[in-house]
C-alpha positions in Angstrom: 0.0 0.0 0.0 2.7 2.5 1.0 4.7 1.6 -2.2 1.7 2.5 -4.3 1.1 5.8 -2.7 4.8 6.7 -3.0 4.9 5.8 -6.7 1.8 7.8 -7.4 3.3 10.8 -5.5 6.6 10.5 -7.3 4.8 10.3 -10.7 2.6 13.3 -9.9 5.7 15.3 -8.9 7.6 14.4 -12.1 4.6 15.6 -14.2 4.2 18.8 -12.1 7.9 19.6 -12.3 8.0 19.2 -16.1 5.0 21.4 -16.5 6.2 24.0 -13.9 9.1 25.4 -15.9 6.9 27.6 -18.1 3.7 29.0 -16.9 2.0 28.7 -20.3 4.0 26.3 -22.5 3.1 26.3 -26.1 2.6 23.1 -28.1 6.3 22.7 -28.6 7.0 22.8 -24.8 4.2 20.3 -24.1 5.6 17.9 -26.7 9.1 18.2 -25.2 7.7 17.5 -21.7 5.8 14.5 -22.9 8.9 13.3 -24.7 10.9 13.6 -21.5 8.3 11.7 -19.4 8.1 9.0 -22.1 11.9 8.7 -22.1 12.0 8.4 -18.3 9.4 5.6 -18.6 11.3 3.9 -21.3 14.4 3.7 -19.2 12.5 2.4 -16.2 10.8 -0.2 -18.5 14.2 -1.3 -19.7 15.4 -1.7 -16.2 12.4 -3.7 -15.2 12.8 -5.9 -18.3 16.4 -6.5 -17.4 15.4 -7.7 -14.0 12.8 -10.2 -15.1 13.4 -13.8 -14.1 15.2 -15.8 -16.8 12.2 -18.1 -17.5 10.1 -15.2 -18.5 12.5 -14.3 -21.2 11.7 -17.4 -23.2 8.4 -16.2 -24.7 7.6 -17.9 -27.9 5.1 -15.3 -29.4 4.3 -11.6 -29.2 1.0 -12.4 -27.7 2.7 -14.2 -24.8 4.8 -11.1 -24.1 1.7 -8.8 -24.1 -0.1 -11.2 -21.8 3.0 -11.0 -19.5 2.8 -7.2 -19.6 -1.0 -7.2 -18.8 -0.6 -9.6 -15.9 2.8 -9.7 -14.2 4.3 -6.3 -15.1 1.1 -4.4 -14.4 0.8 -6.2 -11.0 4.4 -5.3 -10.2 3.9 -1.7 -11.0 0.3 -0.9 -10.2 -0.8 -3.9 -7.9 -3.6 -4.9 -10.3 -3.9 -6.7 -13.7 -4.8 -4.9 -16.9 -8.6 -5.3 -17.6 -8.5 -6.4 -21.2 -6.1 -7.2 -24.1 -7.3 -7.3 -27.7 -5.5 -7.9 -30.9 -6.1 -7.9 -34.6 -3.4 -10.7 -35.0 -1.4 -8.4 -37.3 0.8 -6.7 -34.8 -1.6 -4.3 -33.1 -2.7 -4.8 -29.5 -5.0 -2.7 -27.4 -4.5 -2.9 -23.6 -7.3 -1.4 -21.6 -7.3 -0.5 -17.9 -10.8 0.6 -16.7 -9.5 2.1 -13.5 -5.9 3.2 -14.3 -4.4 4.0 -10.9 -2.6 7.2 -12.0 -5.9 8.6 -13.2 -8.3 7.5 -10.4 -7.7 10.6 -8.3 -8.6 13.0 -11.1 -11.7 11.0 -12.3 -14.2 13.4 -10.6 -14.7 15.6 -13.7 -14.7 15.7 -17.4 -12.5 18.8 -17.4 -9.5 16.6 -16.5 -9.7 14.5 -19.7 -7.6 16.9 -21.6 -5.0 16.8 -18.8 -4.8 13.0 -18.9 -2.1 12.5 -21.6 0.7 14.0 -19.5 -0.1 11.4 -16.8 0.1 8.6 -19.3 3.3 9.4 -21.1 5.5 7.8 -18.5 3.5 4.6 -18.7 3.7 4.5 -22.5 7.5 4.7 -22.2 7.4 2.0 -19.5 5.6 -0.4 -21.8 7.8 0.4 -24.8 11.0 0.1 -22.7 10.0 -3.3 -21.4 9.1 -4.5 -24.8 12.4 -3.3 -26.2 14.3 -5.3 -23.5 12.3 -8.3 -24.6 13.4 -7.8 -28.2 10.2 -6.2 -29.6 10.4 -2.9 -31.2 7.1 -1.1 -30.8 5.2 2.2 -30.9 2.9 2.8 -27.8 0.2 5.4 -27.8 -2.7 6.1 -25.4 -6.2 7.5 -25.4 -8.7 8.4 -22.7 -12.4 8.8 -23.5 -13.6 8.8 -19.9 -11.7 8.9 -16.7 -10.2 6.8 -15.1 -10.2 4.4 -18.0 -7.3 4.4 -20.4 -6.4 2.4 -23.5 -2.8 1.8 -24.6 -2.3 0.8 -28.2 0.8 -1.2 -28.9 1.9 -1.5 -32.6 4.7 -3.9 -33.2 7.2 -2.6 -35.7 8.5 -5.4 -37.9 11.7 -5.1 -40.0 
């Protein structure tokens, strides 16, 4: 319980610090801040991927890796499993969390939906970094239609 609160507080402070440098950042400043958050998440995801037990590194298919992210990685980071995983079997996966922990506190109003992307950039990087360590090059994007639910779209990039 304490770890969850500390992680949420750390994450909130990272987001607040990146948005605090300029009182009214333009689109370029916001993109730079999102990029920094995503980069931080990518590095954390790489570190988590490097610390996985050896037996988990023997995944046979992409779908097994995504199932691992939805179950084991999500539990390790957020103390809950992802709610749903869908695929088109052509390299696109949609991971959905209906009560994403980093958005639960701001779920009281629709006015916060436009603020949600800055709270999801780190997690996109986290997923992309973990996948990278497992040998899968990907593009991870996110969308929020209603708080606190979020969807992460993972597109596997093939050579």
